[in-house]
C-alpha positions as CSV (number, residue, x, y, z in Angstrom):
1,M,43.5,-33.4,-44.0
2,S,43.8,-35.4,-40.4
3,E,41.1,-36.7,-38.8
4,S,41.2,-34.5,-36.0
5,E,41.3,-31.5,-38.5
6,D,38.3,-33.3,-40.0
7,N,36.4,-33.5,-36.8
8,S,37.4,-29.9,-35.8
9,N,36.0,-28.5,-39.2
10,Q,32.7,-30.7,-38.7
11,E,32.3,-29.2,-35.4
12,N,32.9,-25.8,-36.6
13,M,30.4,-26.5,-39.5
14,E,27.9,-27.9,-37.0
15,N,28.3,-24.8,-34.7
16,N,27.9,-22.5,-37.8
17,V,24.7,-24.2,-38.8
18,E,23.5,-24.0,-35.1
19,N,24.3,-20.4,-34.9
20,D,22.6,-19.8,-38.1
21,V,19.6,-21.5,-37.2
22,D,19.6,-19.7,-33.8
23,N,20.2,-16.3,-35.7
24,Q,17.4,-17.3,-38.2
25,Q,15.0,-18.0,-35.3
26,A,15.8,-15.0,-33.4
27,E,15.6,-12.9,-36.5
28,D,12.0,-14.7,-37.5
29,A,10.9,-13.9,-33.7
30,T,12.1,-10.3,-34.2
31,N,10.2,-10.0,-37.4
32,G,7.2,-11.6,-36.1
33,A,7.2,-9.2,-33.0
34,E,7.6,-6.1,-35.6
35,E,4.7,-7.5,-37.5
36,V,2.2,-7.8,-34.3
37,T,3.4,-4.2,-33.4
38,I,2.5,-2.7,-36.8
39,E,-0.7,-5.0,-37.1
40,S,-1.9,-3.6,-33.4
41,L,-1.0,0.0,-34.4
42,Q,-2.8,-0.4,-37.3
43,Q,-5.8,-1.8,-35.5
44,K,-5.6,0.9,-33.0
45,L,-5.6,3.6,-35.6
46,E,-8.6,2.2,-37.2
47,E,-10.2,2.2,-33.8
48,A,-9.2,5.7,-33.1
49,E,-10.5,6.8,-36.9
50,D,-14.0,5.1,-36.4
51,K,-14.3,6.8,-33.1
52,A,-13.3,10.1,-34.5
53,N,-15.7,9.7,-37.0
54,D,-18.5,8.7,-34.7
55,N,-17.7,11.7,-32.6
56,W,-17.7,13.8,-35.8
57,D,-21.1,12.5,-36.7
58,K,-22.5,13.3,-33.2
59,A,-21.0,16.8,-33.4
60,L,-22.7,17.2,-36.8
61,R,-26.1,16.0,-35.5
62,I,-25.9,18.2,-32.4
63,Q,-25.1,21.2,-34.5
64,A,-28.1,20.5,-36.7
65,E,-30.2,20.0,-33.8
66,M,-29.2,23.2,-32.3
67,D,-30.1,25.2,-35.6
68,N,-33.5,23.5,-35.9
69,L,-34.0,24.8,-32.1
70,R,-33.0,28.2,-32.8
71,K,-35.1,28.4,-35.9
72,R,-38.0,26.8,-34.1
73,S,-37.3,29.4,-31.2
74,E,-37.0,32.5,-33.6
75,K,-40.4,31.5,-35.4
76,Q,-42.4,30.9,-31.8
77,V,-41.1,34.5,-30.8
78,E,-42.0,35.9,-34.2
79,D,-45.4,34.5,-33.9
80,A,-45.7,35.6,-30.5
81,H,-45.1,39.2,-31.4
82,K,-47.3,39.1,-34.4
83,Y,-50.1,37.4,-32.3
84,A,-49.6,38.7,-28.8
85,V,-52.6,41.3,-29.1
86,K,-55.0,38.7,-30.9
87,K,-57.2,38.2,-27.7
88,F,-57.3,41.8,-26.9
89,V,-58.4,42.4,-30.3
90,E,-61.0,39.8,-30.1
91,E,-62.3,41.7,-26.9
92,L,-62.3,44.9,-28.7
93,L,-64.4,43.7,-31.6
94,P,-67.6,44.1,-29.6
95,V,-66.7,47.7,-28.9
96,T,-66.3,48.2,-32.6
97,D,-69.5,46.5,-33.4
98,S,-71.3,48.4,-30.7
99,L,-69.9,51.9,-32.1
100,E,-70.8,51.0,-35.7
101,M,-74.5,50.3,-34.5
102,G,-74.5,53.4,-32.4
103,Y,-73.4,55.3,-35.4
104,A,-75.9,54.0,-37.5
105,V,-78.9,54.6,-35.2
106,E,-81.3,57.7,-35.4
107,G,-82.7,58.7,-32.0
108,E,-82.7,61.1,-29.2
109,V,-79.6,62.3,-27.5
110,E,-80.4,60.4,-24.4
111,Q,-80.8,57.0,-26.4
112,I,-77.4,57.6,-28.1
113,R,-75.7,58.6,-24.7
114,E,-77.1,55.4,-23.2
115,G,-75.7,53.3,-26.2
116,I,-72.3,55.1,-25.9
117,G,-72.3,54.2,-22.1
118,L,-73.0,50.6,-22.7
119,T,-70.1,50.5,-25.2
120,M,-67.9,52.3,-22.6
121,N,-68.8,49.5,-20.3
122,V,-67.8,46.7,-22.9
123,L,-64.5,48.5,-23.5
124,K,-63.5,48.8,-19.7
125,A,-64.2,45.3,-19.2
126,A,-62.1,44.2,-22.3
127,M,-59.3,46.7,-20.7
128,D,-59.7,45.4,-17.2
129,K,-59.4,41.6,-18.7
130,F,-56.1,42.6,-20.0
131,S,-54.8,44.8,-16.8
132,V,-55.2,48.1,-18.9
133,V,-55.5,50.6,-16.2
134,A,-56.4,54.3,-16.8
135,V,-54.3,57.0,-15.3
136,D,-56.4,59.8,-14.2
137,P,-54.6,62.0,-11.8
138,L,-57.0,64.7,-10.8
139,G,-55.7,66.2,-7.7
140,E,-52.8,63.9,-7.2
141,K,-49.2,65.1,-6.9
142,F,-47.5,65.5,-10.2
143,N,-45.4,62.2,-11.1
144,P,-43.3,62.9,-14.2
145,D,-43.1,59.0,-14.5
146,L,-46.9,58.9,-15.4
147,H,-48.0,62.5,-16.0
148,Q,-46.9,64.7,-18.9
149,A,-47.3,68.5,-17.9
150,M,-49.0,70.6,-20.7
151,A,-49.2,73.6,-18.9
152,M,-48.8,75.4,-15.3
153,Q,-51.5,77.5,-13.8
154,P,-52.3,78.9,-10.5
155,S,-55.1,77.5,-8.4
156,E,-56.5,78.0,-5.1
157,E,-58.5,74.6,-5.2
158,Y,-55.0,72.5,-5.3
159,E,-51.6,72.7,-3.7
160,N,-48.4,73.4,-5.6
161,D,-47.1,70.6,-8.1
162,H,-50.6,69.1,-8.0
163,V,-52.7,68.2,-11.1
164,S,-55.6,70.4,-11.4
165,A,-56.7,69.4,-15.0
166,V,-56.6,66.2,-17.0
167,M,-56.7,67.0,-20.6
168,Q,-56.1,63.3,-21.7
169,K,-56.1,60.1,-19.5
170,G,-52.8,58.0,-19.6
171,Y,-52.9,54.1,-19.5
172,T,-50.7,51.6,-18.2
173,L,-50.4,47.8,-19.2
174,N,-49.5,45.4,-16.4
175,G,-48.2,48.3,-14.5
176,R,-45.9,49.7,-17.4
177,L,-46.7,53.0,-18.9
178,V,-48.3,52.8,-22.3
179,R,-49.3,56.7,-22.5
180,P,-48.7,59.2,-20.1
181,A,-51.8,61.5,-18.8
182,M,-51.7,64.9,-20.2
183,V,-52.2,67.3,-17.2
184,M,-52.2,70.7,-16.1
185,V,-50.1,71.3,-12.9
186,V,-50.5,73.9,-10.2
187,K,-47.9,76.7,-9.9
188,N,-48.9,79.3,-7.2
């Protein structure tokens, strides 16, 4: 081989080595970039999983808290229904005591009536305290929302559709009807 061919081959070899080195460096750079991208994606995935787990934990805790709140509320409502009349019952106990003592007493009719009158006063005070109001509509216009007509009768003393007699008083509690008054209504 001639010297010029030798030089040419040597230059080609050097060029090939340089190209191989450049190609290897480019390939290494590309592989490095891919590894960084995969690593960063894996890191982001782990962060997203951690955040999802945190949110799931919060959701479970909130749900548990809501269940506890619901149960507590149901218990409070149940207790309110059970014991709503407790104070009213406490006010009625003296009435019961008075009636029992009056029943056991032997005496004249006037003394017994006086005892019953005192007991009625205690009962009225208890009812007033809890906004229980008697409906005693004698002489008033018949009101089907508060009165229950038991019979109709003519009367010269009262106008048509007015109450001429009360057979049983009615009662309201805080303005709401508990029991209608049983009445006789005038029909001329």
